[in-house]
C-alpha positions as CSV (number, residue, x, y, z in Angstrom):
1,M,41.1,56.0,-10.1
2,L,42.0,55.4,-13.8
3,G,39.3,57.5,-15.3
4,V,37.6,54.7,-17.2
5,S,34.1,53.3,-17.0
6,R,33.2,50.0,-15.4
7,Q,32.2,48.8,-18.9
8,A,35.6,49.6,-20.3
9,I,37.2,47.3,-17.6
10,V,34.7,44.5,-18.3
11,N,35.4,44.7,-22.1
12,D,39.2,44.7,-21.5
13,I,38.9,41.7,-19.2
14,A,36.8,39.9,-21.9
15,I,39.6,40.5,-24.4
16,L,42.3,39.3,-22.0
17,R,40.3,36.1,-21.2
18,A,39.8,35.5,-24.9
19,S,43.5,35.7,-25.4
20,G,44.0,32.9,-22.8
21,Q,44.9,35.0,-19.7
22,A,43.9,33.3,-16.4
23,I,41.5,35.9,-14.9
24,I,38.9,35.1,-12.3
25,G,36.2,37.6,-11.6
26,G,34.2,37.8,-8.4
27,P,32.0,40.2,-6.5
28,H,35.0,42.1,-5.3
29,G,36.9,42.4,-8.5
30,Y,39.3,40.4,-10.7
31,R,42.3,38.2,-9.9
32,V,45.0,37.6,-12.5
33,G,47.4,34.7,-12.2
34,R,47.7,31.0,-12.3
35,V,44.4,29.1,-12.1
36,S,44.6,25.5,-11.2
37,G,42.2,23.3,-13.1
38,L,40.5,23.3,-16.4
39,I,38.5,26.5,-17.4
40,E,35.7,26.0,-19.9
41,V,32.4,27.7,-20.8
42,I,29.3,25.5,-20.7
43,H,25.9,26.3,-22.3
44,C,22.8,25.6,-20.3
45,N,19.0,26.2,-20.7
46,H,16.5,25.8,-17.9
47,Q,13.9,27.6,-15.8
48,P,15.0,29.6,-12.8
49,D,13.8,27.0,-10.3
50,R,16.5,24.5,-11.6
51,G,19.5,26.8,-10.9
52,R,20.3,25.1,-7.6
53,E,20.1,21.7,-9.3
54,E,22.5,22.8,-12.0
55,W,25.1,24.3,-9.6
56,E,24.9,21.2,-7.2
57,I,25.7,18.9,-10.1
58,L,28.8,20.9,-10.8
59,L,29.9,21.4,-7.2
60,D,29.5,17.7,-6.4
61,R,32.3,17.1,-8.9
62,G,34.5,19.8,-7.5
63,I,33.6,22.3,-10.3
64,A,33.4,25.9,-9.4
65,V,31.0,28.3,-11.3
66,L,32.8,31.5,-11.9
67,D,30.3,33.6,-13.9
68,V,27.0,33.6,-15.7
69,G,26.4,35.0,-19.1
70,V,23.6,35.5,-21.6
71,D,23.6,36.5,-25.3
72,H,21.1,39.3,-25.4
73,S,19.5,39.9,-28.8
74,V,20.0,43.7,-28.5
75,F,22.9,44.2,-26.1
76,G,25.1,41.2,-27.1
77,E,27.0,39.2,-24.4
78,I,26.2,40.1,-20.8
79,R,28.4,38.5,-18.1
80,A,28.2,38.7,-14.4
81,P,30.7,37.2,-11.9
82,V,29.2,34.8,-9.3
83,V,32.0,32.6,-8.0
84,V,30.1,29.6,-6.6
85,E,32.5,27.1,-5.0
86,T,30.4,25.7,-2.1
87,R,26.7,25.1,-1.2
88,A,26.9,28.1,1.1
89,D,27.8,30.2,-1.9
90,I,24.6,28.9,-3.6
91,D,22.6,29.9,-0.5
92,R,24.1,33.3,-0.5
93,H,23.5,33.9,-4.2
94,A,19.9,32.8,-3.9
95,A,19.4,35.0,-0.8
96,T,20.9,38.0,-2.6
97,I,18.5,37.5,-5.6
98,A,15.5,37.0,-3.3
99,E,16.3,40.0,-1.0
100,A,16.7,42.2,-4.1
101,G,13.4,41.0,-5.5
102,E,15.2,40.1,-8.7
103,A,15.4,37.1,-11.0
104,P,18.4,35.3,-12.4
105,L,20.1,36.9,-15.4
106,S,19.0,34.0,-17.6
107,V,15.3,35.0,-17.5
108,I,15.9,37.6,-20.1
109,T,16.9,34.9,-22.6
110,G,14.2,32.4,-21.7
111,G,16.6,30.3,-19.6
112,R,19.5,30.1,-22.1
113,H,22.8,31.0,-20.4
114,T,26.5,30.1,-20.1
115,H,28.8,29.6,-17.2
116,T,32.6,29.8,-17.1
117,V,33.5,26.9,-14.8
118,R,36.8,25.7,-13.3
119,A,37.0,21.9,-13.1
120,P,39.7,19.9,-11.4
121,N,40.2,17.7,-14.5
122,Q,38.5,16.7,-17.8
123,D,36.9,13.6,-16.2
124,A,35.0,15.7,-13.6
125,L,33.9,18.1,-16.4
126,D,32.8,15.3,-18.7
127,A,30.8,13.6,-15.8
128,A,29.1,16.8,-14.9
129,K,28.2,17.6,-18.5
130,R,26.7,14.1,-19.0
131,E,24.5,14.5,-15.9
132,L,23.5,18.0,-16.9
133,S,22.6,16.6,-20.4
134,E,20.6,13.7,-18.9
135,R,18.6,16.1,-16.7
136,G,17.8,18.3,-19.7
137,I,19.9,21.3,-18.5
138,L,22.9,21.2,-20.8
139,D,22.3,23.1,-24.0
140,E,25.2,21.8,-26.1
141,P,26.3,18.4,-27.4
142,V,28.2,16.3,-24.8
143,Q,31.8,15.9,-26.1
144,M,33.2,12.5,-26.1
145,A,37.0,11.9,-26.1
146,G,38.2,12.8,-29.6
147,G,34.7,13.9,-30.6
148,P,33.5,17.1,-32.3
149,G,33.9,20.4,-30.6
150,R,31.3,22.8,-29.2
151,R,28.7,24.2,-31.5
152,S,29.2,27.7,-32.8
């Protein structure tokens, strides 16, 4: 309708998000507006068979997974919306991948990937990150209150 490519839209959305705009992406497009909760990007690293475990740890604390991203050595950052807010969403996502005969995006980076997540509060996010770290899934230092920031 606007005469621009899908990639142009994705790039513009990334710029808006980086500027702090509240934008949620999903399989049917983007939503702009107020987002309740805390939005953060977490870094993970695991084999594909542990994806359900990762998402259940997050969901059990009321944390939604909004997207998955990888940092490709040739193409740079690649992000895809997933919007996983319930266990039924996990089942649908797994079925979609299986039916397509595909693998999760993270296989192209040996399991390293990121998720933009929406947490109800910092305590829920901290608890999830601790458990992900304990299970060897989190690929970043666990932040303690007043501690150092995320690695660059």
